[in-house]
VORO-761484 format. One record per residue (C-alpha): residue number from 1; residue in three letters; x, y, z. Coordinates in nm, 2 decimals, padded with zeros to 4 digits. Each point is the difference from the previous one (the first is absolute). Layout:
+-----+-----+--------+--------+--------+
!   i !  aa !      u !      v !      w !
+-----+-----+--------+--------+--------+
! NUM ! ala !      X !      Y !      Z !
...
+-----+-----+--------+--------+--------+
END
This chain:
+-----+-----+--------+--------+--------+
!   i !  aa !      u !      v !      w !
+-----+-----+--------+--------+--------+
!   1 ! met ! -18.69 ! -22.48 ! -20.61 !
!   2 ! pro ! -00.08 ! -00.04 !  00.38 !
!   3 ! glu ! -00.02 !  00.31 !  00.21 !
!   4 ! thr !  00.32 !  00.07 !  00.19 !
!   5 ! leu !  00.11 !  00.27 !  00.24 !
!   6 ! phe !  00.29 !  00.09 ! -00.23 !
!   7 ! glu !  00.10 ! -00.06 ! -00.37 !
!   8 ! val !  00.37 ! -00.02 !  00.07 !
!   9 ! thr !  00.18 ! -00.07 !  00.33 !
!  10 ! thr !  00.38 !  00.00 !  00.04 !
!  11 ! ile !  00.25 ! -00.04 !  00.27 !
!  12 ! gly !  00.36 !  00.11 !  00.02 !
!  13 ! glu !  00.26 !  00.25 !  00.13 !
!  14 ! ala ! -00.04 !  00.37 ! -00.05 !
!  15 ! leu !  00.31 !  00.21 !  00.01 !
!  16 ! leu !  00.11 !  00.36 !  00.00 !
!  17 ! arg !  00.20 !  00.09 ! -00.30 !
!  18 ! leu !  00.27 !  00.26 !  00.05 !
!  19 ! ser !  00.14 !  00.12 ! -00.33 !
!  20 ! val !  00.26 !  00.26 ! -00.12 !
!  21 ! pro ! -00.07 !  00.21 ! -00.30 !
!  22 ! ile !  00.12 ! -00.14 ! -00.33 !
!  23 ! gly !  00.37 !  00.06 ! -00.06 !
!  24 ! his !  00.08 !  00.03 !  00.38 !
!  25 ! arg !  00.19 ! -00.26 !  00.20 !
!  26 ! leu ! -00.12 ! -00.14 !  00.33 !
!  27 ! glu !  00.33 !  00.04 !  00.17 !
!  28 ! val !  00.00 !  00.38 ! -00.05 !
!  29 ! thr ! -00.36 !  00.08 ! -00.02 !
!  30 ! ser ! -00.16 !  00.27 !  00.22 !
!  31 ! gln ! -00.36 ! -00.08 ! -00.10 !
!  32 ! leu ! -00.22 ! -00.31 !  00.01 !
!  33 ! asp ! -00.35 ! -00.02 ! -00.15 !
!  34 ! val ! -00.24 ! -00.22 !  00.21 !
!  35 ! ser ! -00.28 ! -00.20 ! -00.14 !
!  36 ! pro ! -00.18 ! -00.33 !  00.08 !
!  37 ! ala !  00.08 ! -00.31 ! -00.19 !
!  38 ! gly ! -00.02 ! -00.38 !  00.00 !
!  39 ! ala ! -00.11 ! -00.23 ! -00.29 !
!  40 ! glu ! -00.34 ! -00.11 !  00.14 !
!  41 ! ala ! -00.08 !  00.35 !  00.11 !
!  42 ! asn !  00.10 !  00.15 ! -00.33 !
!  43 ! met ! -00.24 ! -00.24 ! -00.18 !
!  44 ! gly ! -00.27 !  00.08 !  00.25 !
!  45 ! val !  00.00 !  00.37 ! -00.05 !
!  46 ! ile ! -00.05 ! -00.04 ! -00.37 !
!  47 ! ile ! -00.29 ! -00.25 !  00.04 !
!  48 ! gly ! -00.16 !  00.25 !  00.24 !
!  49 ! gln !  00.04 !  00.29 ! -00.25 !
!  50 ! leu ! -00.16 ! -00.22 ! -00.27 !
!  51 ! gly ! -00.32 ! -00.02 !  00.22 !
!  52 ! arg !  00.04 ! -00.35 !  00.13 !
!  53 ! asp ! -00.03 ! -00.11 !  00.36 !
!  54 ! cys !  00.35 ! -00.09 !  00.13 !
!  55 ! ala !  00.14 ! -00.08 !  00.34 !
!  56 ! trp !  00.36 !  00.00 !  00.11 !
!  57 ! phe !  00.11 ! -00.21 !  00.30 !
!  58 ! gly !  00.33 !  00.03 !  00.17 !
!  59 ! gly !  00.18 !  00.12 !  00.32 !
!  60 ! leu !  00.07 !  00.36 !  00.06 !
!  61 ! pro !  00.16 !  00.19 !  00.30 !
!  62 ! asn ! -00.25 !  00.19 !  00.21 !
!  63 ! asn !  00.18 !  00.33 ! -00.07 !
!  64 ! pro ! -00.01 !  00.29 ! -00.26 !
!  65 ! leu !  00.21 ! -00.21 ! -00.25 !
!  66 ! gly ! -00.25 ! -00.28 !  00.00 !
!  67 ! gln ! -00.28 !  00.25 ! -00.02 !
!  68 ! leu !  00.17 !  00.17 ! -00.30 !
!  69 ! val ! -00.03 ! -00.33 ! -00.19 !
!  70 ! ala ! -00.36 ! -00.06 !  00.11 !
!  71 ! asn ! -00.10 !  00.35 ! -00.10 !
!  72 ! arg !  00.13 ! -00.05 ! -00.35 !
!  73 ! leu ! -00.19 ! -00.33 ! -00.04 !
!  74 ! ile ! -00.32 !  00.16 !  00.14 !
!  75 ! ala !  00.03 !  00.29 ! -00.24 !
!  76 ! ser ! -00.02 ! -00.26 ! -00.28 !
!  77 ! lys ! -00.30 ! -00.16 !  00.16 !
!  78 ! val !  00.19 ! -00.31 !  00.11 !
!  79 ! asp ! -00.15 ! -00.16 !  00.31 !
!  80 ! val !  00.25 ! -00.03 !  00.29 !
!  81 ! gly ! -00.24 ! -00.15 !  00.26 !
!  82 ! gly !  00.21 ! -00.32 !  00.01 !
!  83 ! val !  00.33 !  00.18 !  00.08 !
!  84 ! val !  00.17 ! -00.12 !  00.32 !
!  85 ! trp !  00.13 !  00.31 !  00.18 !
!  86 ! met !  00.30 ! -00.08 !  00.22 !
!  87 ! asp !  00.12 !  00.21 !  00.29 !
!  88 ! ser !  00.35 ! -00.13 ! -00.03 !
!  89 ! gly !  00.20 ! -00.05 ! -00.32 !
!  90 ! arg !  00.10 !  00.20 ! -00.29 !
!  91 ! met ! -00.08 !  00.11 ! -00.35 !
!  92 ! gly !  00.19 ! -00.16 ! -00.28 !
!  93 ! val !  00.19 !  00.25 ! -00.21 !
!  94 ! tyr !  00.18 !  00.00 ! -00.33 !
!  95 ! tyr !  00.22 !  00.26 ! -00.16 !
!  96 ! val !  00.00 !  00.07 ! -00.37 !
!  97 ! glu !  00.27 !  00.16 ! -00.21 !
!  98 ! leu ! -00.15 !  00.09 ! -00.33 !
!  99 ! ser !  00.23 !  00.03 ! -00.29 !
! 100 ! gly !  00.02 ! -00.03 ! -00.38 !
! 101 ! pro !  00.25 ! -00.20 ! -00.21 !
! 102 ! pro !  00.27 ! -00.11 !  00.04 !
! 103 ! arg ! -00.09 ! -00.03 !  00.38 !
! 104 ! pro ! -00.30 ! -00.22 !  00.09 !
! 105 ! thr ! -00.26 !  00.12 !  00.25 !
! 106 ! lys !  00.10 ! -00.15 !  00.34 !
! 107 ! gly ! -00.21 ! -00.10 !  00.29 !
! 108 ! ile !  00.13 ! -00.06 !  00.36 !
! 109 ! tyr ! -00.23 ! -00.17 !  00.24 !
! 110 ! asp ! -00.02 !  00.04 !  00.38 !
! 111 ! arg ! -00.30 ! -00.22 !  00.08 !
! 112 ! asn !  00.13 ! -00.26 !  00.25 !
! 113 ! asp ! -00.23 ! -00.05 !  00.30 !
! 114 ! ser ! -00.28 !  00.22 ! -00.14 !
! 115 ! cys ! -00.35 ! -00.03 !  00.14 !
! 116 ! ala ! -00.10 ! -00.16 ! -00.33 !
! 117 ! ser !  00.26 ! -00.27 !  00.03 !
! 118 ! lys ! -00.11 ! -00.08 !  00.35 !
! 119 ! leu ! -00.37 ! -00.05 ! -00.09 !
! 120 ! thr ! -00.12 ! -00.34 !  00.11 !
! 121 ! val ! -00.27 ! -00.24 ! -00.11 !
! 122 ! glu ! -00.19 !  00.06 !  00.33 !
! 123 ! gln ! -00.03 !  00.37 ! -00.06 !
! 124 ! ile ! -00.17 ! -00.01 ! -00.34 !
! 125 ! asp ! -00.38 !  00.04 ! -00.04 !
! 126 ! trp ! -00.05 ! -00.31 ! -00.22 !
! 127 ! thr ! -00.37 !  00.05 ! -00.05 !
! 128 ! arg !  00.06 !  00.35 ! -00.13 !
! 129 ! ile !  00.29 ! -00.08 ! -00.23 !
! 130 ! met ! -00.17 ! -00.29 ! -00.16 !
! 131 ! asp ! -00.32 !  00.19 ! -00.07 !
! 132 ! thr !  00.11 !  00.10 ! -00.35 !
! 133 ! arg ! -00.03 ! -00.09 ! -00.37 !
! 134 ! ile !  00.37 ! -00.04 ! -00.03 !
! 135 ! leu !  00.31 !  00.01 !  00.22 !
! 136 ! his !  00.32 !  00.16 ! -00.11 !
! 137 ! leu !  00.34 ! -00.12 !  00.13 !
! 138 ! thr !  00.36 !  00.05 ! -00.10 !
! 139 ! gly !  00.33 ! -00.19 !  00.05 !
! 140 ! ile !  00.14 !  00.29 !  00.20 !
! 141 ! thr ! -00.20 ! -00.08 !  00.32 !
! 142 ! pro !  00.11 ! -00.36 !  00.06 !
! 143 ! ala !  00.36 !  00.12 ! -00.03 !
! 144 ! leu ! -00.02 !  00.25 !  00.28 !
! 145 ! ser !  00.01 ! -00.24 !  00.30 !
! 146 ! glu ! -00.10 ! -00.34 !  00.12 !
! 147 ! thr ! -00.33 !  00.13 !  00.14 !
! 148 ! ser ! -00.07 !  00.18 ! -00.33 !
! 149 ! gln !  00.05 ! -00.32 ! -00.19 !
! 150 ! glu ! -00.23 ! -00.18 !  00.24 !
! 151 ! val ! -00.26 !  00.28 ! -00.05 !
! 152 ! val !  00.01 ! -00.04 ! -00.38 !
! 153 ! glu ! -00.01 ! -00.38 !  00.02 !
! 154 ! thr ! -00.31 !  00.03 !  00.22 !
! 155 ! val ! -00.16 !  00.25 ! -00.23 !
! 156 ! val !  00.04 ! -00.23 ! -00.29 !
! 157 ! gln ! -00.12 ! -00.30 !  00.19 !
! 158 ! lys ! -00.32 !  00.18 !  00.12 !
! 159 ! ala ! -00.06 !  00.14 ! -00.35 !
! 160 ! arg !  00.01 ! -00.34 ! -00.15 !
! 161 ! glu ! -00.23 ! -00.14 !  00.27 !
! 162 ! gln ! -00.25 !  00.28 ! -00.05 !
! 163 ! gln !  00.04 !  00.00 ! -00.38 !
! 164 ! val !  00.12 !  00.36 ! -00.01 !
! 165 ! pro !  00.19 !  00.07 ! -00.32 !
! 166 ! ile !  00.37 !  00.12 !  00.04 !
! 167 ! cys !  00.20 !  00.23 ! -00.22 !
! 168 ! phe !  00.37 ! -00.05 !  00.08 !
! 169 ! asp !  00.28 !  00.23 ! -00.12 !
! 170 ! val !  00.34 ! -00.17 !  00.03 !
! 171 ! asn !  00.18 !  00.34 !  00.05 !
! 172 ! tyr !  00.34 ! -00.15 !  00.09 !
! 173 ! arg !  00.23 !  00.21 !  00.22 !
! 174 ! ala !  00.36 ! -00.11 !  00.00 !
! 175 ! gln !  00.07 !  00.21 !  00.32 !
! 176 ! leu ! -00.25 ! -00.21 !  00.19 !
! 177 ! trp !  00.09 ! -00.36 ! -00.10 !
! 178 ! ser !  00.18 ! -00.22 ! -00.24 !
! 179 ! thr ! -00.16 ! -00.14 ! -00.32 !
! 180 ! ser !  00.01 ! -00.35 !  00.14 !
! 181 ! gln ! -00.18 !  00.10 !  00.31 !
! 182 ! ala ! -00.26 !  00.19 ! -00.20 !
! 183 ! lys ! -00.06 ! -00.29 ! -00.24 !
! 184 ! glu ! -00.04 ! -00.25 !  00.29 !
! 185 ! thr ! -00.24 !  00.22 !  00.18 !
! 186 ! leu ! -00.20 !  00.14 ! -00.29 !
! 187 ! ile ! -00.08 ! -00.31 ! -00.21 !
! 188 ! pro ! -00.24 ! -00.14 !  00.26 !
! 189 ! leu ! -00.16 !  00.34 !  00.04 !
! 190 ! ile ! -00.08 !  00.07 ! -00.36 !
! 191 ! glu ! -00.14 ! -00.35 ! -00.08 !
! 192 ! gly ! -00.35 !  00.04 ! -00.15 !
! 193 ! val ! -00.03 !  00.38 !  00.04 !
! 194 ! glu ! -00.24 !  00.20 ! -00.21 !
! 195 ! ile !  00.26 !  00.24 ! -00.12 !
! 196 ! leu !  00.38 ! -00.03 !  00.00 !
! 197 ! ile !  00.20 !  00.31 ! -00.08 !
! 198 ! cys !  00.38 ! -00.03 ! -00.06 !
! 199 ! ser !  00.25 !  00.21 ! -00.18 !
! 200 ! leu !  00.21 ! -00.16 ! -00.28 !
! 201 ! ser !  00.31 !  00.06 !  00.21 !
! 202 ! asp ! -00.14 ! -00.16 !  00.32 !
! 203 ! ala ! -00.12 ! -00.30 ! -00.20 !
! 204 ! glu !  00.36 ! -00.07 ! -00.10 !
! 205 ! arg !  00.16 !  00.09 !  00.34 !
! 206 ! val ! -00.24 ! -00.18 !  00.23 !
! 207 ! phe ! -00.14 ! -00.29 ! -00.22 !
! 208 ! gly !  00.27 ! -00.04 ! -00.26 !
! 209 ! phe ! -00.24 !  00.07 ! -00.29 !
! 210 ! ser !  00.18 !  00.19 ! -00.28 !
! 211 ! gly ! -00.08 !  00.08 ! -00.36 !
! 212 ! glu ! -00.28 !  00.18 ! -00.18 !
! 213 ! ala ! -00.29 !  00.12 !  00.22 !
! 214 ! glu ! -00.25 ! -00.22 ! -00.19 !
! 215 ! asn !  00.20 ! -00.31 !  00.11 !
! 216 ! val !  00.06 !  00.12 !  00.35 !
! 217 ! val ! -00.37 !  00.08 !  00.07 !
! 218 ! lys ! -00.09 ! -00.36 ! -00.11 !
! 219 ! arg !  00.27 ! -00.15 !  00.23 !
! 220 ! leu ! -00.12 !  00.21 !  00.29 !
! 221 ! ser ! -00.36 ! -00.12 ! -00.07 !
! 222 ! glu !  00.11 ! -00.36 ! -00.01 !
! 223 ! met !  00.19 !  00.03 !  00.33 !
! 224 ! ser ! -00.26 !  00.19 !  00.19 !
! 225 ! gly ! -00.33 ! -00.11 ! -00.15 !
! 226 ! ala ! -00.11 !  00.37 !  00.02 !
! 227 ! his ! -00.32 !  00.09 ! -00.19 !
! 228 ! trp !  00.17 !  00.31 ! -00.14 !
! 229 ! val !  00.38 !  00.07 ! -00.02 !
! 230 ! ile !  00.12 !  00.35 ! -00.07 !
! 231 ! val !  00.36 !  00.06 ! -00.10 !
! 232 ! ser !  00.13 !  00.36 ! -00.01 !
! 233 ! val !  00.27 !  00.07 ! -00.26 !
! 234 ! gly !  00.09 !  00.36 !  00.08 !
! 235 ! thr ! -00.01 !  00.22 ! -00.31 !
! 236 ! gly ! -00.13 ! -00.31 ! -00.18 !
! 237 ! gly ! -00.33 !  00.02 !  00.19 !
! 238 ! val ! -00.17 ! -00.31 !  00.14 !
! 239 ! val ! -00.08 ! -00.35 ! -00.11 !
! 240 ! ala ! -00.30 ! -00.19 !  00.15 !
! 241 ! tyr ! -00.10 ! -00.37 ! -00.02 !
! 242 ! asn ! -00.32 ! -00.17 !  00.11 !
! 243 ! gly !  00.11 ! -00.36 ! -00.08 !
! 244 ! gln ! -00.14 !  00.02 ! -00.35 !
! 245 ! glu !  00.07 !  00.34 ! -00.15 !
! 246 ! ile !  00.28 !  00.26 !  00.02 !
! 247 ! phe ! -00.07 !  00.37 !  00.01 !
! 248 ! arg !  00.25 !  00.28 ! -00.04 !
! 249 ! gln ! -00.04 !  00.36 !  00.10 !
! 250 ! asn !  00.27 !  00.26 ! -00.11 !
! 251 ! ala !  00.14 !  00.24 !  00.25 !
! 252 ! val ! -00.09 !  00.37 ! -00.04 !
! 253 ! pro !  00.27 !  00.26 ! -00.09 !
! 254 ! val !  00.12 !  00.17 !  00.32 !
! 255 ! glu !  00.27 !  00.25 !  00.11 !
! 256 ! ile !  00.13 ! -00.15 !  00.32 !
! 257 ! val !  00.00 !  00.22 !  00.31 !
! 258 ! asp !  00.01 ! -00.27 !  00.27 !
! 259 ! arg !  00.05 ! -00.37 ! -00.06 !
! 260 ! ile ! -00.16 ! -00.14 !  00.31 !
! 261 ! gly ! -00.36 ! -00.12 !  00.03 !
! 262 ! ala ! -00.07 ! -00.10 ! -00.36 !
! 263 ! gly ! -00.04 ! -00.37 !  00.08 !
! 264 ! asp ! -00.26 !  00.07 !  00.28 !
! 265 ! ala ! -00.19 !  00.23 ! -00.24 !
! 266 ! leu !  00.00 ! -00.28 ! -00.26 !
! 267 ! ala ! -00.15 ! -00.23 !  00.26 !
! 268 ! ala ! -00.27 !  00.25 !  00.09 !
! 269 ! gly ! -00.10 !  00.03 ! -00.37 !
! 270 ! val ! -00.02 ! -00.38 ! -00.03 !
! 271 ! leu ! -00.21 ! -00.03 !  00.31 !
! 272 ! tyr ! -00.23 !  00.27 ! -00.13 !
! 273 ! gly ! -00.05 ! -00.19 ! -00.32 !
! 274 ! trp ! -00.07 ! -00.32 !  00.19 !
! 275 ! leu ! -00.26 !  00.17 !  00.21 !
! 276 ! glu ! -00.17 !  00.13 ! -00.32 !
! 277 ! gly !  00.00 ! -00.36 ! -00.14 !
! 278 ! asn !  00.24 !  00.11 ! -00.27 !
! 279 ! leu !  00.36 ! -00.08 !  00.06 !
! 280 ! lys !  00.10 !  00.12 ! -00.34 !
! 281 ! leu ! -00.13 !  00.35 !  00.10 !
! 282 ! gly !  00.21 ! -00.05 !  00.31 !
! 283 ! leu !  00.32 ! -00.04 ! -00.21 !
! 284 ! gly ! -00.08 !  00.33 ! -00.17 !
! 285 ! tyr ! -00.06 !  00.17 !  00.34 !
! 286 ! gly !  00.31 ! -00.16 !  00.13 !
! 287 ! val !  00.24 !  00.13 ! -00.26 !
! 288 ! val ! -00.15 !  00.35 !  00.03 !
! 289 ! leu !  00.03 !  00.00 !  00.37 !
! 290 ! ala !  00.36 ! -00.13 ! -00.01 !
! 291 ! gly !  00.08 !  00.29 ! -00.24 !
! 292 ! leu ! -00.17 !  00.25 !  00.24 !
! 293 ! ala !  00.21 ! -00.14 !  00.28 !
! 294 ! leu !  00.32 !  00.05 ! -00.19 !
! 295 ! ser ! -00.11 !  00.36 ! -00.09 !
! 296 ! gln ! -00.07 !  00.11 !  00.36 !
! 297 ! his !  00.21 !  00.05 !  00.31 !
! 298 ! gly ! -00.06 ! -00.25 !  00.29 !
! 299 ! asp ! -00.12 ! -00.36 !  00.01 !
! 300 ! met ! -00.37 !  00.07 !  00.02 !
! 301 ! val ! -00.17 !  00.11 ! -00.32 !
! 302 ! val ! -00.25 !  00.28 !  00.00 !
! 303 ! thr ! -00.25 ! -00.05 ! -00.29 !
! 304 ! ser ! -00.36 ! -00.06 ! -00.08 !
! 305 ! lys ! -00.20 ! -00.24 ! -00.22 !
! 306 ! glu ! -00.08 !  00.29 ! -00.23 !
! 307 ! glu !  00.37 !  00.07 ! -00.05 !
! 308 ! ile !  00.09 ! -00.36 ! -00.08 !
! 309 ! gln ! -00.29 ! -00.03 ! -00.24 !
! 310 ! ser !  00.10 !  00.32 ! -00.17 !
! 311 ! ile !  00.36 ! -00.13 ! -00.05 !
! 312 ! leu ! -00.13 ! -00.33 ! -00.14 !
! 313 ! glu ! -00.24 !  00.17 ! -00.24 !
! 314 ! glu !  00.18 !  00.31 ! -00.11 !
! 315 ! gly !  00.37 ! -00.08 !  00.02 !
! 316 ! his !  00.28 !  00.13 !  00.21 !
! 317 ! gly !  00.18 !  00.32 !  00.08 !
! 318 ! gly ! -00.06 !  00.35 ! -00.13 !
! 319 ! ile ! -00.19 !  00.28 !  00.17 !
! 320 ! lys ! -00.36 ! -00.03 !  00.09 !
! 321 ! arg ! -00.18 !  00.34 !  00.05 !
+-----+-----+--------+--------+--------+
END
């Protein structure tokens, strides 16, 4: 592989997550736990912890809230040299009400007019972001604003021109746009990507592909022309297809503590495997990381390569002394 400044670069919106303890309701809470979040940043902190060079690009307010996010990324050895610091604007926020059955976990977003959504094409260091082995994008960013959509379209165009591989996670958010808007925007963006990641539910909602995961992954492959297509099936694990062969990786047993962030963790595992030249290894890392995300509080997983390898080799649960 040619030498690059980074192994993974990504661009998106970082948020602050404000959550109430499980069993409490937002409308009567007297306590909120604060932690950084955001799909691309969640992925980046894992890649950094796995010892890979990763850079996160985005817009942050030049205040303590923006610095809180940057500090968390830096602590995981993620490069933030391409961050655009803005003297005016705000931090996107989302509130989480954690709960168990019969109530679902609920997220309420307050992200309009965030610094990230105001980031423009002219503000991005294109030389820096393209100096990477692979670029990671999600379908969340183009849904934020017109300028965000323009940024993602430009990122994809430049990556194609410079032959930088793209990993694209569909990551549909119903609170941001309709399925028809998402489909119209995303189909041109995912054409010919190196890795396409999509949940089974998003494949049906956005693209109208329903049925068994093995059939859905093939239809996504035909539509996109992606080299690898990864379909997540929740407790059913993941199914991958490279145009010739289907691979399946079972999910790991997990006691759910916090349902948010598992998809981003899966993406990090897949990218790690791709960097190793072994995407099947990435599927194993991905399901373990997704399980770890479900078993921890907050969106950003705290782990290590040694922990993941131990779970893969020795099994799950119990007490290690």
